[in-house]
N, C-alpha and C positions, 0 to 999 in steps of 0.2 A: 504493500499499500506506498504511495507517494506520501510526503508529508501533509498533515492538517494545516486548514486555513482557516482564519475567522474574518468578519468584517462586521459593519452596522448593518446594511443591506445586503442581501444576496437576491439576484433577481434572475430567476430561469426563464430563459428565451431572448434572444435578442432580436426580436422583431421590431415593428414602429412603438408598439406599448413599453417593452422593456429596455429599448434604447433611449428614446426620450425621458422613461421616468429616472434613468440612472445618470443619463446626462445633467438631468435637474438638479437630483440629489447632488451630485457629485458637485456640481456648479457652486451649489450651497455649502462646500465643505462636507458633507456626509460622506464616509468611507462608502464605496460601491464596488462590489462584483457581479459583472454582466456575465451571465453563462449563455453558449451560442452552442448548438450541437455539431453545426456543419463547418467546415474548414473554410468558408468564405458565403458571402450572403447572397451567392447567383445562383438565384433560381427562377424559373422564366413561369410568365403567366401567374403572376402574385398581384395583389391589388398595388397598381401603379398611380393611381390618382391621387394628387395630394390637393386638399381643397384649400378653398380661403381661409377657412379658421384656422388651417395647419399653419398655412403661409402666414398667416395674422402673427401666431405664435412665434414662427421664425423671425420674424419683425421685432418684437419684441425682445428677442434676445439678440437683436443688432447682428443675425445670420442670414437676412431676406438677401442681401445682395450679391453675396458669395453664394449663396444657394442656385439663386436663378442665372448665375454667370455658367454654371453646369447645363450640358445639353439638355432641353426640354419642350414640349408642346403645349401652347395656352388654351384653352377652351372658354371663349367667352356667352358661348350661347349652344343651349342642346336642342336639338330636331330631331322628327321620327317622319318618316318615309311612309306615307299607305296607299297602296295603289297609285302609285306614281306622283301622289299629290304630298307635297313638304309641310309639315304644320311644327309652329316654333312651340318650344315646350316651358323655355327656361331661359331667363335674362338675367346675366351675373353683373351686368354692367351698374347698377344701382346698389349693391349691396356696401354696407358702411363698412367697408376692410380695404387695408392697403392695396392689396392685390384682387382685381375684381376678376377673376377667373380661375379654372382647373388647370394647376400644372399638372403635364403628363410625364411620368418619369419613371425608368425601370426602379422598382421597390430597391435592387440592389444599391444604385447609386445614392438613393435616400438614406437606405442605412450605413453605408460607407463614408458619408457626409458625416453624419451623428458620429458614427464612430470616430472620425478622425478630429472632430470637435473635442468628444469626451476623453479621447486619449491625453490629449494637451492638458488634462487637469490630475493633479496629484493624488487626488482622492478616487479616482476612477479606476477599473481594472478589469479588461475584457477577454475572458478565456472561450478561446475557439475551441473546437473539438472537445466540447465540456457539456456534457449531458445528464440533468438529474436523473437519478433513478429513483429516487424516492426520498421522503423529508426523513429528519432526525428528530427525537423528542427530548424535551426535559419535563417530565409530568406529561400533562395534558397540553401543553404549549411545545409547535413546533420550532425548535432551536437550530433549523440550519438545514443543508442536505447532502445527501450520499451523492458523489458524481461521478461519473465515468469520464475516464479521458486516456489517451492514448499511452499515458506513463504509469495507467491503473486507476485504481479506486480511491478516491480523495473526499474527505469529510471537509465541510467547509460550516463554522458556526456563526451564526448572525441573529441579530437583536431584532430582525424582522429578513421573512423571507417573501417575496413575491413571485407568484405564478404568474408568467405571462409566454407561455409556453404552448400559444395555439388552441383552437380548435378540437386538437387531440391531447390535449393537455394531459400526460403522464402525471402531472401533481394534483391535477383534479380527480383523475382515477383513484389516487390513494388517499384524499381527502374524507369521502363517505357522502360530500355534501351532495346534497338533491339537483338534477338538473331538469327543468322543465323544456319539452319539447315542444315547441310551436308550428313541427311540421312544415313540409316544402314540397309541394307537386312538380317541381322542375329542378334539373340539372344543367351544367353548363360545359360545351365543348370549346375550349380553347384551342386557336391554330394560328398561324400566319400566312398571308398573302404578300405578294408583292407589291411595291408602289411604284407606279409609273408616272412619268412627267405628263402635266395634264389633270392629274388626279385631284379632286378637292384636299383640303386638309383638315376641315372639318369634322367632327365625328359622325359617322352615318349609323344608323337606326331603321331599321325596314320591318314593316309587320305586314305580313299576307297569313292568308288561309292555312293554319297549320305549321306557319314560322315564325321566327322572330330572330333577327341576325344584326349585328352590332358589329361594327370598324372603328377602330381607333387610330389617326394617323402617327405613326412612329418613329418620322422622318425618315427612315428608308425602307420600311413595311407597313402593313396594315396587322395589329393584334385585334385578331377577329372572336367574337364568340356567339356561339349557336344556341340558343335555348333549344332544350329539349323536354320531354317529359320525364318525370322520375322514373330512372330504372331504364331508359330509352338507348342507353347506348349499346347494350348486348344485341339487340336488335339489330340495329344500327350498323355494328361490325359482320353481324350474320347474313343482310345482304347485300355486304360488300361494298369496296372501295370506289367503284364505276357508279353504283348507285348513289353514294355519299356525295360524291362530286356532282353529278346531275341535281341531287338534291340543292347544293350549293349555288349551283347555276341559277337556279330558279329565285333566289334571293338576293343575290350579290352584286345584282346591277350592274355598273361599270367593270365591275371586278369579275365577272362571269368568267372570262377567257383564260383566268390566271389558275386554275383548280388541278393544272397538272404539277403545280408546287406543291401539293398535298401527296408525297411519294408513297404514304403508306399509314396507317393507323398511329406507327411510330410518333406521327406530326401532329397528333390530335391528343390534346390531355383533357382529361376529364376532371371537372370538379364536382365532387358530390355535395350539391347543396344541403345545409342545415341551420334551421334558425332553432337556437336555443340560449337558457339562460340560466346561470346558478341563481337557486331560491336565496341562499347566503353566498355572499361571496368570501366570507371570512372564518378562520378559526385562529385560536391565540397562538400569535405569532406569524401568521401566514394570510395573505391578500391575493384575491386574483383580481384580475384587469385585462382589459382586451378581451380578444377571442376567447380565453380563456374562462374569462366569466361570462362570455354572450359573443355565442357565431352569430353572425350577419348572412343574412341574403345577400348577393351582389347585386340586387336591386337598387340602383342609384350610386354604386359605387361607393358607399360610404365608410366600409367596415376599417380602413386605417385611419380615416377622419376621428371615428367612435373611439379606436385605438388610443390616438395621440392626445387625444381628450381626456381618456380616463388617466393615462399618464400625467398629464399636465395638474389635474385634482388629486392624485394621490401624492404629488411631488407639492402643492400646497398644502393639505392638510397635514402630512406626516411632517416634513423637514422641519419644523420646530417642536415635534413630539420625541423625533429621533435624535435631535441635537441634545435633547435632557436625557433620554433613555430609552427602553423597550417601551414601543406603543402598545397599549392598553387594547382588548378585544373591542372596546366601544370605538377606541381612536381608530382603529381600521374598517369598523360598520359607517364611521362618517363618511368613508369615499363611496361605499356605496349607496347612502342617502344620498351622496350628490348627485351620483351617475345612475343611479336606477332609472329615474324618471326618464330621460332622454333617451335610455336604452329602450324602453318599455316603449314610449310612443315610435320611437325609429322602427321598431321590430314590428308593432301594430301595422304600421303604414305600409312596409315591405311586405307582411304578409297578405294584406289587402291589395297588394298589387297582383302578387302572386296568384291569389286564388280569385280574383276577377276580374284581373285583365289577361295576365300569360296564360293559366290553364285554360280558358274560353278559346284564346286565340291557337294554341297548341292542337285544342280536339275539334276546331271548327274546320271545314273544308271548303264554306262559303267564302267569297268574295268579301273582304274585309269592309266596314264601314268604318269612319271616323267616330269614335265616341264622342259623347256630348262634350265631355270637359277639354278635347281638343279644340271645337269648334268654338267655343268659350274664350278660351285662350287667345284664338285669331280673333273674334270679336272684341276681346277688350286687351290689349295688348299690356296694360301694366299688371293683369293680373299673372304675367309670366315671373313677374318679382316672387309670387308666395313658394312655385317649385323651386326656382334661383335659392330662395334663403334656406330652404329645409334641405336641399343638396348641401348647398355651397357651403352654409355654417352649420347647419345642424342645430338639435333644440339644446339649449343653455351652452352656449360655445364657452370655453374655459381661456383665461385670461393668465399666465406667469405672474407670479405672485412671490416667487421663491428669490432669494439672494444672490446676488454674484459674490463668491468667495475670494477675497484676494490671497493667491498662494504666497 
């Protein structure tokens, strides 16, 4: 067994929630170790949308200019195409934020950026290829984690352990906490298509009978999502690659001539959609945030934003507590009380879209008619500010209140 370690706050998971929370706490002088089970952050088809409220937090941290100097695309409006007609859905230009757009950036670039900033802080340590295998306990309190590393098993003691290890959280499985499953009638297939000169740069969302297809411009390619009925990928594989390409040609519009780029089903990645949340987010010594506390639907692409908002709230609430000693269970529950309402409301909206819009589209074989709310948004353009606010800022956006510690 490798040498044991100790820290004030131990965070399992180097995703958006874990990295942002670790950075904010270390910036305030709290000793932090973040564990990331992989050797790098390079994972394809993760959430790549950085929303205006997250950009606002980066602005509050004085990092926005440097962040936006990295390659990215900016989305100022969301549109949907039905039967060849285009409908405007959201307009971010009126948001009360510095950045009135969604930034599209590979998640690994976002995480690498946060890691670079955090590593410059003396209170921050990032351990790559370090996977939490289970909690340590001192009586009823979680006192740290048992961690697997290439050098062997390590035990890391901590005053606070934060589970930010995603929707398949190992720590959540060990916790015994109850998970409420809200259900999801959809899955998503992710794939890439080539970008060609003359293509538009705005996101493309197309609805047709039995089909919903999204294309996000990524500089030199299109990142595409085909929404399918839950569990439908096996049937798609069974019918074969040619049939799948034909299906995409029917919905891909100007990109219909590029399906040969899908050489095999290895080029198609399945996202099994789940929408759930913990009923209790904390145990003595252990707090869950981000997807580990609440798995979000891809509807609205708000998962990264919710995770970052959780991280900011957790740091705001727990920073002064950790400076004095181990947090109480009530201290940890304050984070849930702060973030549970935004989570519930966002998930309720996602479930409504899944059940009332997407599932009927996928089940239909008739030509689609624009829903009434789309007609309303065209007649009264100022109403587009409502979905823009919900998607771009979310419910109860958080602001950075943690101090900046001078080394």
